[in-house]
MDAnalysis code that builds the backbone (N, CA, C; Angstrom):
import MDAnalysis as mda
import numpy as np

u = mda.Universe.empty(270, n_residues=90, atom_resindex=np.repeat(np.arange(90), 3), trajectory=True)
u.add_TopologyAttr("name", ["N", "CA", "C"] * 90)
u.add_TopologyAttr("resid", np.arange(1, 91))
u.add_TopologyAttr("resname", ["MET", "GLN", "PHE", "ASP", "LEU", "LEU", "ILE", "LYS", "GLY", "GLY", "ARG", "LEU", "ILE", "ASP", "PRO", "ALA", "SER", "GLY", "LEU", "ASP", "ALA", "PRO", "ARG", "ASP", "LEU", "ALA", "PHE", "ALA", "ASN", "GLY", "HIS", "VAL", "ALA", "ALA", "ILE", "GLU", "ALA", "ALA", "ILE", "ASP", "ALA", "GLU", "HIS", "ALA", "LYS", "GLN", "VAL", "ILE", "ASP", "ALA", "ARG", "ASP", "CYS", "LEU", "VAL", "THR", "PRO", "GLY", "LEU", "ILE", "ASP", "LEU", "HIS", "SER", "HIS", "VAL", "TYR", "TRP", "GLY", "GLY", "THR", "SER", "LEU", "GLY", "VAL", "ASP", "ALA", "ASP", "ARG", "LEU", "ALA", "ALA", "LYS", "SER", "GLY", "THR", "THR", "THR", "PHE", "ILE"])
u.atoms.positions = np.array([
    [16.819, 36.365, -23.447],
    [16.794, 37.536, -22.623],
    [16.322, 39.236, -23.735],
    [15.763, 39.841, -22.994],
    [15.943, 41.445, -23.552],
    [16.727, 42.206, -22.503],
    [18.010, 42.478, -23.353],
    [18.733, 43.812, -22.423],
    [18.464, 45.118, -22.643],
    [18.396, 45.903, -21.273],
    [18.479, 47.396, -22.047],
    [19.849, 48.083, -22.782],
    [20.710, 47.120, -22.309],
    [22.201, 47.799, -22.884],
    [22.951, 46.416, -23.278],
    [23.816, 46.776, -24.150],
    [24.605, 45.479, -24.651],
    [26.050, 46.493, -25.403],
    [27.149, 46.357, -24.529],
    [28.225, 46.648, -25.010],
    [29.084, 45.373, -25.573],
    [29.152, 45.968, -26.510],
    [29.742, 44.843, -27.930],
    [31.023, 44.913, -28.469],
    [31.919, 43.802, -28.066],
    [33.593, 43.673, -28.803],
    [34.274, 44.446, -28.573],
    [34.208, 44.674, -27.153],
    [35.470, 44.963, -26.563],
    [36.383, 44.304, -25.706],
    [37.434, 44.531, -25.484],
    [38.414, 43.678, -24.615],
    [38.098, 44.358, -22.983],
    [37.249, 43.306, -22.590],
    [36.863, 43.167, -20.897],
    [38.021, 42.987, -19.649],
    [38.260, 44.524, -19.136],
    [39.553, 43.816, -17.970],
    [38.484, 43.800, -16.567],
    [38.503, 42.630, -16.043],
    [38.243, 42.490, -14.875],
    [38.928, 42.242, -13.809],
    [39.698, 43.131, -12.939],
    [40.192, 42.587, -12.381],
    [40.204, 41.689, -11.059],
    [39.293, 41.766, -10.740],
    [38.420, 41.113, -9.679],
    [38.476, 39.487, -9.918],
    [37.965, 38.987, -11.438],
    [37.736, 38.201, -11.683],
    [38.664, 37.144, -12.395],
    [39.612, 38.356, -12.659],
    [41.271, 37.664, -13.676],
    [40.895, 37.677, -15.086],
    [39.786, 38.849, -15.817],
    [39.282, 38.136, -17.312],
    [39.959, 39.706, -17.958],
    [40.300, 39.500, -18.780],
    [41.404, 39.844, -20.110],
    [41.159, 39.290, -21.125],
    [40.163, 39.679, -21.955],
    [39.362, 39.160, -22.879],
    [38.529, 39.696, -24.158],
    [38.375, 40.093, -24.877],
    [37.241, 40.384, -25.963],
    [35.637, 39.674, -25.401],
    [35.115, 40.368, -24.729],
    [33.499, 39.809, -24.557],
    [32.818, 40.920, -24.865],
    [31.635, 40.925, -24.320],
    [30.224, 41.406, -25.002],
    [29.527, 41.497, -23.581],
    [29.373, 42.008, -23.046],
    [28.521, 42.755, -21.450],
    [27.738, 43.435, -21.593],
    [26.478, 42.590, -21.214],
    [24.924, 42.979, -21.217],
    [23.934, 43.371, -19.918],
    [23.224, 44.542, -20.155],
    [23.082, 45.289, -18.628],
    [21.299, 45.157, -18.404],
    [20.625, 44.462, -17.911],
    [19.080, 44.482, -17.642],
    [18.635, 45.254, -16.207],
    [17.848, 46.076, -16.083],
    [17.348, 46.345, -15.045],
    [18.732, 46.737, -14.120],
    [20.065, 47.903, -14.937],
    [20.405, 48.543, -14.248],
    [21.664, 47.487, -13.304],
    [21.866, 46.239, -13.676],
    [22.599, 44.952, -13.496],
    [23.163, 44.643, -14.906],
    [24.644, 43.917, -14.402],
    [25.620, 42.961, -15.278],
    [24.317, 41.635, -15.490],
    [23.515, 41.342, -17.139],
    [22.707, 40.581, -17.065],
    [23.673, 39.083, -18.146],
    [24.815, 40.092, -18.473],
    [25.553, 38.786, -19.075],
    [26.511, 38.613, -19.517],
    [27.850, 38.153, -19.672],
    [29.303, 38.417, -20.119],
    [29.306, 37.323, -20.824],
    [29.794, 37.164, -22.076],
    [29.689, 36.143, -23.581],
    [30.684, 36.496, -24.484],
    [31.493, 35.431, -24.954],
    [32.170, 35.744, -25.992],
    [31.346, 36.565, -27.199],
    [30.267, 36.689, -27.427],
    [28.773, 37.022, -28.006],
    [27.528, 37.112, -28.074],
    [26.957, 37.948, -28.128],
    [25.679, 38.644, -27.839],
    [24.957, 39.225, -28.806],
    [24.058, 38.249, -29.497],
    [23.511, 39.061, -30.337],
    [22.512, 40.246, -30.035],
    [23.346, 41.384, -30.803],
    [22.842, 42.445, -30.790],
    [20.957, 43.033, -30.945],
    [20.530, 41.991, -31.614],
    [18.943, 41.789, -31.708],
    [18.479, 41.724, -30.186],
    [19.194, 41.260, -29.499],
    [18.557, 41.055, -28.205],
    [18.763, 42.119, -26.911],
    [19.630, 43.372, -27.220],
    [19.534, 44.244, -26.912],
    [18.919, 45.791, -27.338],
    [17.989, 46.545, -26.222],
    [17.645, 48.008, -26.559],
    [18.463, 48.634, -27.025],
    [19.941, 48.967, -26.890],
    [20.592, 49.880, -27.551],
    [21.904, 48.744, -27.053],
    [22.721, 49.417, -28.450],
    [24.160, 48.393, -28.714],
    [25.032, 49.592, -28.847],
    [26.314, 49.244, -27.839],
    [27.379, 50.129, -27.862],
    [28.769, 49.372, -28.792],
    [28.783, 49.973, -29.947],
    [30.653, 49.333, -30.617],
    [31.290, 49.760, -29.987],
    [32.263, 48.683, -29.031],
    [33.178, 48.724, -27.798],
    [34.340, 48.432, -28.736],
    [34.868, 47.962, -30.061],
    [35.288, 47.603, -30.768],
    [36.565, 48.594, -30.685],
    [38.099, 48.227, -30.689],
    [39.537, 48.595, -30.156],
    [39.258, 49.562, -29.054],
    [38.072, 49.392, -27.719],
    [38.219, 50.368, -26.622],
    [38.500, 49.053, -25.905],
    [38.705, 49.644, -24.494],
    [39.076, 48.449, -23.115],
    [37.511, 48.874, -22.546],
    [36.973, 47.676, -22.272],
    [35.912, 47.877, -20.981],
    [36.438, 47.761, -19.530],
    [36.122, 48.460, -18.220],
    [37.090, 48.220, -17.431],
    [35.841, 48.884, -16.217],
    [35.698, 48.788, -15.176],
    [35.045, 49.370, -13.992],
    [35.608, 50.455, -14.077],
    [34.598, 51.254, -13.143],
    [35.232, 52.440, -13.051],
    [36.973, 52.928, -12.272],
    [37.477, 53.671, -13.123],
    [39.018, 53.786, -12.633],
    [39.247, 54.270, -11.504],
    [40.122, 54.901, -10.985],
    [40.740, 55.423, -9.609],
    [41.529, 56.682, -9.822],
    [41.776, 57.941, -10.166],
    [43.148, 58.852, -10.222],
    [43.616, 58.599, -8.824],
    [44.823, 58.373, -8.436],
    [45.849, 58.542, -7.556],
    [46.417, 59.993, -7.167],
    [46.534, 60.446, -8.120],
    [46.941, 61.692, -7.846],
    [46.255, 62.804, -8.979],
    [45.676, 63.995, -8.404],
    [44.676, 64.753, -9.571],
    [44.448, 66.014, -8.151],
    [44.268, 67.190, -9.350],
    [44.056, 68.780, -8.650],
    [42.539, 68.871, -9.184],
    [41.960, 68.572, -8.184],
    [40.227, 68.639, -8.131],
    [39.494, 69.661, -7.956],
    [40.712, 70.855, -7.455],
    [39.996, 72.081, -6.900],
    [39.663, 73.335, -8.078],
    [39.113, 72.544, -8.660],
    [38.952, 73.688, -10.168],
    [38.520, 75.244, -9.130],
    [38.894, 75.744, -10.267],
    [39.402, 77.235, -10.127],
    [40.294, 77.854, -9.158],
    [40.553, 77.007, -7.878],
    [41.933, 77.449, -7.129],
    [43.304, 77.337, -7.790],
    [43.732, 77.248, -8.287],
    [44.904, 77.502, -9.464],
    [44.673, 76.665, -10.869],
    [45.576, 77.169, -12.098],
    [45.805, 76.678, -12.380],
    [45.658, 75.479, -13.008],
    [46.253, 74.893, -11.976],
    [45.904, 73.048, -11.923],
    [44.945, 72.517, -11.727],
    [43.989, 73.244, -11.163],
    [42.765, 72.345, -11.185],
    [42.138, 72.052, -12.354],
    [41.246, 71.100, -11.935],
    [40.608, 70.375, -13.072],
    [38.796, 70.233, -12.694],
    [38.095, 70.426, -13.773],
    [36.632, 70.231, -13.274],
    [36.724, 68.389, -13.095],
    [36.606, 67.657, -12.262],
    [36.082, 66.658, -11.906],
    [35.009, 65.747, -12.422],
    [34.190, 66.817, -12.337],
    [32.892, 65.997, -13.119],
    [33.376, 66.115, -14.599],
    [33.656, 67.283, -14.990],
    [33.801, 66.981, -16.927],
    [34.994, 65.821, -16.705],
    [35.952, 65.835, -16.145],
    [36.821, 64.928, -16.637],
    [36.421, 63.472, -16.436],
    [35.563, 63.365, -15.701],
    [35.196, 61.591, -15.225],
    [34.307, 61.748, -16.215],
    [33.231, 62.563, -16.743],
    [32.559, 62.200, -17.682],
    [33.135, 61.831, -19.445],
    [34.672, 62.133, -19.181],
    [35.286, 61.776, -20.286],
    [36.064, 60.923, -20.394],
    [36.651, 60.082, -19.096],
    [37.634, 59.215, -18.950],
    [36.890, 58.131, -18.378],
    [35.987, 57.945, -17.662],
    [35.293, 56.608, -17.017],
    [36.468, 56.699, -15.432],
    [36.636, 57.864, -15.045],
    [37.725, 57.907, -13.686],
    [36.318, 58.152, -12.890],
    [36.200, 57.340, -11.799],
    [34.932, 57.335, -10.870],
    [35.348, 57.376, -9.481],
    [36.706, 58.032, -9.686],
    [37.454, 58.585, -8.129],
    [38.456, 58.985, -8.017],
    [38.261, 60.078, -6.964],
    [39.632, 61.008, -7.419],
    [40.389, 61.332, -6.046],
    [41.165, 61.089, -6.107],
    [42.272, 61.110, -4.681],
    [43.301, 62.398, -4.181],
])
């Protein structure tokens, strides 16, 4: 199978399934297509080397000051999300 994206060599943490192990994660047509110990990079259009990285679902920040420009404590949520993998700010 040809994948659109392969995230290779990362520590995959998936709380929903209880998975916490080195795994390769492949996507096709916008969906997870495979999770395996090793997927050949030749089967992917794009490969991301995730060695020494955590691969997780989107993270939730339970305490953030996202009122950008309101005070000196406010952060730019869009910029922070792009850098940190945080998908939800509360």
